[in-house]
N, C-alpha and C positions, 0 to 999 in steps of 0.2 A: 529321468524324473525321480526324485526321492519318494519313498513310501509315504512320508508325512504329507507331501504336497498332494498326493492322490487320495489321501484318506478323507473320509466324509464325517462331517459333524452330524451325529445321529439325530438329535432333536430337529435340526434344520432339514435333514433328509425326510424325516417323518412329516414335518409341516408342509414341505414342498409336495410330497406325495398326496397329502390330504387335499391340498388346493387343486392339484391336477385331477385327482379322482372326482372331486366335486364338479369341476368343469366338464369332465367326461360324462358323469351321470346326468347333469343338466342338459347336455347336448343330446343325449339319448332320449331323455324324457320329453324334451321339446319336439324332437323328431316324431316320437310316437303320438303324443297328445295332439301335436299339430296335424298329423295325418288323420287321426280319428275325428278331430273337430272339423277339418276343412275338406275332407275327401269323402265322397259317397261310399257306402258299404260296397257297392258293386265295383267301383274303381279299386278299392283296397283289396278286394278279392282278386281282381285281375293282376294286381301287383304282388300277389302271393302272400298278403298280410292278413287276410280275413276269410271266413266262410260264411255265406249268408243263407237265408231261407231254410233254417233248421228247426226241428221240433225235438223235444226231449222224449226219447222212445223207451228208456228204462233207467232204473236207479238202483244201486246196490252198495254194499259195504266192500271196499277194496282193501288192498294191503295197507297195514298201518292204521286201520280203523277209519280210513278216509271214505267219504261218500263219492262214488263214481257215477257220473251221468253219461248215458249213451245218447248221442245226438244223430239223427238221421235227416235226410232231405225231406222237406215238406212235400207230401205227395202231390199237392196242387201245382208245384213248380218243378218237380224232379224229372218229369218226362218218363218215358216207358222204362228206361234202364234202372231207375231208382238209385243211380249212383251220384256221389258228390261231384260237384264241378271241379275242374283243375284248380289246385290251390297249393300254397307253399308252407302250410302248417305241418310241423314235424313233431314226432314223439319227444317229450321233454320240454316243449315250448311253454312259456307262461302266457296264458291268455285271459282276456276278459270276456265273460259270457253275459249277454244282456238281451232284453227284448229288442227286436229289430225296429228301428225308427221307420215311420212311413216315409215314402219318398219326399213328402213335402215338409218333413219335420224341421223345425227351426233349430238353430245351433244350441239354444238354451235347453230345449227338450232333449237333444242328444246328450248334453252334459248330464241332465237328470238321469237319463237311462244308464249312463256310465256309472253314476253314484249308486244306483240301485242294482247294478250288475254284480256278478260274482267272479272272483278270480280263481284260477285253478291251473293244473298242469295237464298237458295232453298225455294220456297214458297209452293210447293206441289210435292209429289211423287205418281205416280199411277203405275199400272202394265205396262202400255204401253207408259208412258210419264213422264217427269219431268219438272217442271216450275221454272224459275230463274228470280228474280227481279234484274236487273243489275244496277250497279253504274251509276249515271247520267253522270258523267264527261267522260264516255267512249262511249258515244252514237255513235261516228263516227266509233267505232269498231263493230257496230251491223250488218254491212253488211257481217257477217261471212257466207262464202259460203262453199259448199261441206261438207265434213265429219268433225264433231267436237267432242271434248271430254271434260269432266269436271273432275276436281280433287279437293279434299277437302284441304282447307288451314288453317293455324293457324289464330286465331282471335286476331289481334293486336289492335283492337279498345278498348277492355277491358283494355289492358295494358296502352294505352294512358291515359285513364281516371284515372287509379290507380296512374300512375306517376304524373299526374297533381295534384292530391289530396295530394300525399306525398310531392311534392315540396312546396305546400302551407303550409303544416304542418311544414316543415323544416324552412321556412322563418318567421314563426310567432314569435313575441317577447313574453316574459313572460306575459306582461300586456294584451296580446290578448287572453290568455288561459281562456276559460270559466270555471265555476265551474264544469260543466259536464265533460269537458276534463280533468280537474285536478283529478277527481275521476277515470276516465278510465286509467290514467297513474300512479295512486297511489300517486299523490302529495297531495291528501287529502282523507279522508275516506268518504264512502257513508253516507248519513243521516240515522240514525237508524230507523228501522220499528219495532213496537211491535211484539212479537213472535206470539201471538194469536189475529188475527184480527176478529174472528167470534163474539166477544163480543164488538168490537169497535163501537162507536156511529155512525161513518160515513160509515164504511164498513161492519158492522155486519148484517145490514138489507137490503142487496142488493135485488132488485126484479129481479130474474133470468129470462132471456128470454127463456132459454132452461132448462126445468125442469128435464131433464135426467142427468145433470152434477153430477159427484160423488164428495165426500168431498175433495179429493186431487186436483181436477180441480178447485173447488170453492176457495180453499185456495190459489192456484197459481194466480187466477184472482184477488183476494183481495190484494195479495202481490204486484202484478204488478201495480194495481191502486194506492196503498198507497206509493210505492217507489218514492222518489223524483228524483233520477238520473238514477237508474239502477236496472233491475230485470232480472234474468236468469230463464227460465222455462225449466227444464230438463224433456224431454219426451222420456223414454225408448220405445222400439218397441211396437206398438199396444196400446199405452196408451191414444190415442185421443188428441194428441198435437194440430192438426189443429182445431178440435172441440173446444178446449179450447181457441185458438186464436180468433176464430170467435166471441165467447161470449165476450171476452176481447175488441175486436174492437167495438162491438155494445154498450158495457157499456161505453166505452170512448166517443163515438159519443153522447150518451145520456147525458153525462156530458158536452157537448159543445166543446169537444177537436177535433182538426184536426189531422188526422193520416196519416203517410206515411208507407206503408207496403212493405218490400223488401225481396228478397230471392236470392240465388246465381244463380238459374236457372229459365228459363221461366216456367217450369212445376211446380216448388214450388210456384210460384206466381199465376199461373193460377188456381191451386188447391184451393187457398183462394178465388179468384174471383168467381169461380163456387159456392162455399158455401155461399158467401156473397150475391150473385145475387138475391136470392128469397126475401131478406129483404128490397128491394126497397129503398136503400140508394142512394144518388148521388155519384156513385163511378166511377173512371176513371182508365183505365189500359193503362199505357204507354208502348211502345215497337213496334218493327217492326212487322207488321201484319202477316208476314210469319211465325213468331215464336210462335204465340198465338194459343191456342186450339180453334177450331171452335166455341165452346160453350161460349167463353168469348169475341169474336170479337165485339159483340154489345156494349161492354163497352170500346172498344179501341178508342184512339184518331182518328185513320184514319176513322172509321165508323162514329163516332160522328161529325167529321168535315163535313160529307156529310149529316147526317140526322138531325142535330140540326138546329135551326133557324140561328145561326151564320154561319153554314156551307153552307147555300144556296148561299151566295155570292161567295163561292169558286167553286160551281158546274159548272157555265157557262164557266170558264176558262178551266176546265177539259174537257168539251165537245169539245172545240176548239182544245185542245191538241190531243184528240182522232182522230179528223178529219185529223190533220197534220200527225199523225202516219200512218193512212191509205194511205195518198197520197205519203208517202215515197215509199211504195211498188209498186205504179203505175208508178212512173217515172224512166226512165232509164238514164236520163241526170245527169251527175256528178254535173254540175253547179246548176241545180234546186234542187238537193238533198241537196247541201251545203246551199242554201237559206232556204230550209225548216228546216234544222237543226238549222240555225240561229234564225228563228221564234220560234222554239220549246224552244230554250234557253231563249228567252225573255218571252215567256208564262210561262215557269217554274219559272222564277224570280217573276213574278206577282202572280203566284199560291202560291209560298212560302210566299210572303208578306201577302196575304190575309189569308193564312192558319195560319200563326203565330198569327195574330190578333184574329182569331177564337179560336186557341188553348189557348191563354191567358184567354179568356172569360170562356172556359170550365174548365181549371185548377182551376181558382179562385172559380168556383161554386161547386167544389167537396169537400165533407167532408172527403172522404177516397181516397187517390191516391195510386196505386200499380205499382211497377216497379221492374225489376231486380236491384241488387245493383249497377252495373255499368250504367244501364239505368237511374238511378236516377241522374246521372251526366249530362244528356242532357240539351239542352237549355230550355226545357219546364219548368223546375223547378228552373231555375237560381235564381230568387229573391223570391221564395216561402218560407213561414215559416210554420212549423208544430210543434204541441205541443209534439208529441211523434213519435218516429220511432220504428217500430216493425221489427225485422229481424228474419225470419223463416229459418230453416236449417242453423243456424249460425255456427254450428260445421262442416259444409261442405264448408264454404266460407273462402277464403284467408282474413287475417285481413285487408290488404290494400284495398280490395274490400269493406269491411264494412265501411271504413272511407269515401267512396265517399258520401253516404248520411249523415254519422255521424258528419261530420265536422261542419254542421250547426245545430246540434241537441241540445235539452235541456234535453231530457230524452230518454232512450232506453230500449226496452224489447227484449232480445235475447232468441230465443227458439231453442232447438236442443238436440242432445245426443252426448256428447264428447266421449262416449264409443263405438260409431260406427266409420266407416272410415272417416278420415279427407279428405280435398280436395286432388285431385291427383296432385302431384308435379313431373315434369319430370326432373328438374335439380338436384334433390337429388342424383341420380345415374349416372348423365352424367359427362362428362369430362369438362363441362363448368366451368370456374373459376369465383368466385364472386369477382368483381373488384370495390372497393370503388373509388369515384371520389377524385381528389386531395384535401388534407386538410380536408377531412371529417372523422368524428368519426364513427367507426363501432362497434356494440355490438357483441362480440364474442359469438358463441353458438346459436344465434338466427336463426331460419329457418322458411320457409313458411308453414310448416306443423303445427306449433303452431298457433291455431286459436285464435281469440279474446275471444271466449267462454272459451277455456282452460286457457288463460292468466288471464282473470278476476277471474276465479275460484281459481287459485293458488295465485292471488294477494289479494283478499278480503275474501276468504274462503266461506264456505257454507251459511253464513248469507245473501248472495245476491241471493241465489238459492232456488227454490221450485221444488220438484220432483213429477211427476204424478205417481201414484202407482197402479191403477187398469188397467189391460190390457185386451183388448177385442178381441185379435187375436188368442192366442195359447191355446191349451189343457194344462192343468196344468203340465203334465209330460214333455212337450216340454219346458215350461217356467222355470222349476225348476232350472236347472244347471246355465243358465245365471243370473237368479235372485240371487242365492246364491253366485256366484263367482264375479259378477260385480255390482249388484244393492243392495248390503247389505241385501239380503233376503227380500227386501221390496215389491216386486211385488206380486199382488194378481190377480188371474185369475177371471174374471167376471163369475157369475153363468151361463150365456148363453153359455160360451165357455169352461168352465173348464174340462168337460168330454166328449166333442163331438168328434167322431171318423169318419173315412171314411165310415164305414158301416151305419152311421146315416145321410148320405147326403140326401138332400130333394128329390133326385131321387133314384131309386132302385140300391143298391150296395150289392153284396153278403157278408155275414159274413165269412171272411177267416182269416187266420193267418196274411195276409198282410193288411187287412182293420180294424182289431179290436185291433191293437196295436198303441199307439201314437208315440213311438220311437223304431226304429229297427236299430241295428248296425250289418252290414255285415263285419266281420273281415277277411281280406284276409291273415293276418299273413305272408306277404312277400312271399319269395320262388318263387312260380309259378306266381307271379304278379309283376314283376319288372317294375319300371318306365323307361321311355325312354326319352333321351335328344334330343330335336328336332334338335340341331346343328349337331347331328350324322346322321340325316336323310338326305341322299343324293338325295332322289327322288325329283321330281318336286315340290311336296307340301312342302317339307322341306324348300326350298328356300323362299317360300312365308311366311311360319310361322316365319322364322327368321326376317321378317320385324317387328314382335312384340318383337324382342329380343329373348333371349334363353327361350324356353318354354318347359314344361314337358308334357308327356302324359303316359297313362297306358292302354294298350289294353285290358288286362283281366278285369280291373275295368270297362271299357266302356262296355264290354260284360255283366258284372253283372248288370250294370245300365239298359241296354236294356232289359235284362231278367226280372228285377223287374217291369219296366214300362209295359211290356207285361202282367205280372200277374195282375197288377192293372186294366188295361184296360179290361182284360178278366173278372175281377170281377165286371165290370160295371162302373168304374170310368171314367169320360169323359177326353180325353187328354187335353182339355183346362183348367182342374183343376189341372194339374200336371206340375211342373217345375223341370228341372235338372240344378243344379248350380255347378260350379267348379272354383277353383282359377286360372286355367291355360287355356289360349286360345287354345293351341295345343290339349288339351283334348276335347274342344268343337268341334274341327275338327273331332275327332273320333266319337263323338256322333251325328254329323249332320244327319246320315241316319234315326234317330228317327223322324225327321221332315217329311220325306216322308212316313214313316210307320204309324205315328200317327199325322195327320194334326191337328194343334191347340195346340200341346204340346209346352212348352216354354223352350228354352235352353239359358243359360246366364252365364256370369262370375259373381262371388260373388260381385265384386265391382259394376257391372252394375245393380245388383238386389237390391241394397240398397233402402229402402223406398217402396219396393214392397211386395206382399204377395200372397200365393197360398194355396189351400187346402192340397196338398201333395207336399213335396219338397224332392228331392233326392240329396244328396251332395256327389260328388266324390272328395276325398282328394288327389288322384294321387300319392303322395310321397311313395316310397317303395325302400329302398336301405340299403346296409349293414352298412353304416356309420351313420345312424340315422339323415341324413340331411333333413331338412324340408323347407329351404328357407323362402319365405315370408308367409308361413303357420304359422310361429311362431307369427305373428301379431294378438294379441287376438281380436282387434277390427274387423279384417276381419272375424274371426271365429264367433264372436258375430253376425255379419250380416248374415252369412250362417245359423246359428242355430235358428235364430228368424224370418225367413220368413214364415214357414208353420203354417197353422191353425190346421189341424187335424192329419197330419202324417209327421214325420221327419225320413228319412232313411239316415244313414251315411254309406258310403262304403269306407273302407280304411284299411291300414296296421297298427294295433295298435303297433306292435313291433318298427316300424320306428317312428311313430308319437309321441309316449309317450316320446321319447328321445329328442324332439325338444325344450320343455320349460316346466316350472312348470305348467303353465296353461293347456298345451296340455296333460301332464301327468295326471293332475286332471280330465280332460275331458274323457280320455280313461278309467280311473278307474271308473268314474261315469257311463259311458256307459256300462262297463262290469257288474256293479252291478245293474243298473236300466233299461237298454234297453232290448228289446227282442234280445238276442245275438245269432248270427248265424255264424257258420264257414263254409268255402266253400271248396267243392271238385272240383279241377280244371277240372277234366274229365267231370263232369256234365255240366259245362259251355260250354265246347267245343261241347258237344253233343246238347246243347240247340239251 
């Protein structure tokens, strides 16, 4: 196919993205407001989306001049332990905090409470308290009295940033397109790079800072340095992608380049900050302090604006703000409170002004700046220039998100693995319609799941990509099937990992049939192990699980998983070295008792476990029916994630009869397991007795 045929019309691309993003935001907002309006606080809490029966226990000024409220369980409902109930609220979540409606509250009253509520970001969750940094413009709502609750919201800030960027792209004239943009949209070809750079005069004799790099990592770094506009680094599971990026960043800085490093999530960015930290570079991490790992806070703007020389001028205003916060609690008079709020507003203005000047100084002095993709769209980087933008986990980011930093870029390096799961998109299966604005061109067939990484690869082919091929995670037997099926048989297991088993753990583990095999397949062959559709479940739990949409579970499989976990723990494997993953949330519900029985064990959905690893992983496939229906199990990228998490032991529990009918890939996997795994068939009676 010629380049011109594959090239994209930039305004049409931007219009299409705007329409798709609007549909996605609508579907997320509908889901959230629908749940808040139609589900009781208690049910929302059980679904992990809310925490009820809280009281405000303290209030202080946090990082960035934000007011932080600490919320604890209401002593009347908390019970003896004083601990929060089980919930799914995490640090960094955006939440709405409001007075808790009475059980009998009408929908309209609940809506009013929502309006009077205050939005904020969760800064910390402990067993007995949760802290929220609240939005400044709602300070008058801080006199929340009595019992309150908080509920998780959709994050619309990210959408605003993506929309602004797409609107800019849409309005650009052809003369404004940079040569970099032209390459990314296929209007021109990337500058060629020699195939073998190891003999190149400039890149052949690099002095490596990390002597442990393997040849494929060195090759990827040389390629990324030599490419003029664009380089993709393909990092299959366990191949040391972050390790490679750290060396690349250091080599770029050594060459006098200024680098902006981005990722779709805070954790992807923090991971890089942690590894860069020991190298004593001037690095700066942008982002809301609530969302950063404690280990990277010292590099964050909020801390540097207090500890650097430039930050000293900010500190005295903050002290005054703290004094004002304290005086609010002491006064009962409404008039006095109003006056104090007025003073706080003025102080905050001054604080912001001083902070902004201080931020400018810090940003300009940093060789490497790190932020999430949408965080790179904040005021701090408005007029900053970078020589290179590195995007980690680019195959898990929406393309519009990548353009937030890319719009001003001259060169980009994207790292990721397009054969693992793409970003989660809610509107794909929702009833929300994609509506183009009047008179705008829409590209048919484009969707949000196609990432920039995917698109560039199909646009320019493998000449813009280098793949990392030595993996340091899995036993050779665990690696073999994904390598042959998805990675052109190119993966090589490093010597240190290729034959290590559970029985070889650094602590004592007995040598049993469960600890001396890398891959075990427990084939239930259907029959006694039918799946269950949660929509049929009329019990109390069924209604909660239906908040996740229709989900499947399989009780007999859950019993088999519990039995296998017990055998591993009895052989000496520590529960914290074991994970159980499954594609279905309802199955996780059945497996929950494992957490009480074996504290430290990890349970998770396949999607949530991407990027993670454990010594032993048990995968419950759930599907077992007469029609051979496998639903979203047929997505090979999801299965790739599931089968590449373990280091020493992969145990697959499932019904080969159903699963092999799902797709060619599934059929191949079942055949491979039958021929290469330790194959076990199950007698249902032995499970019931266990």
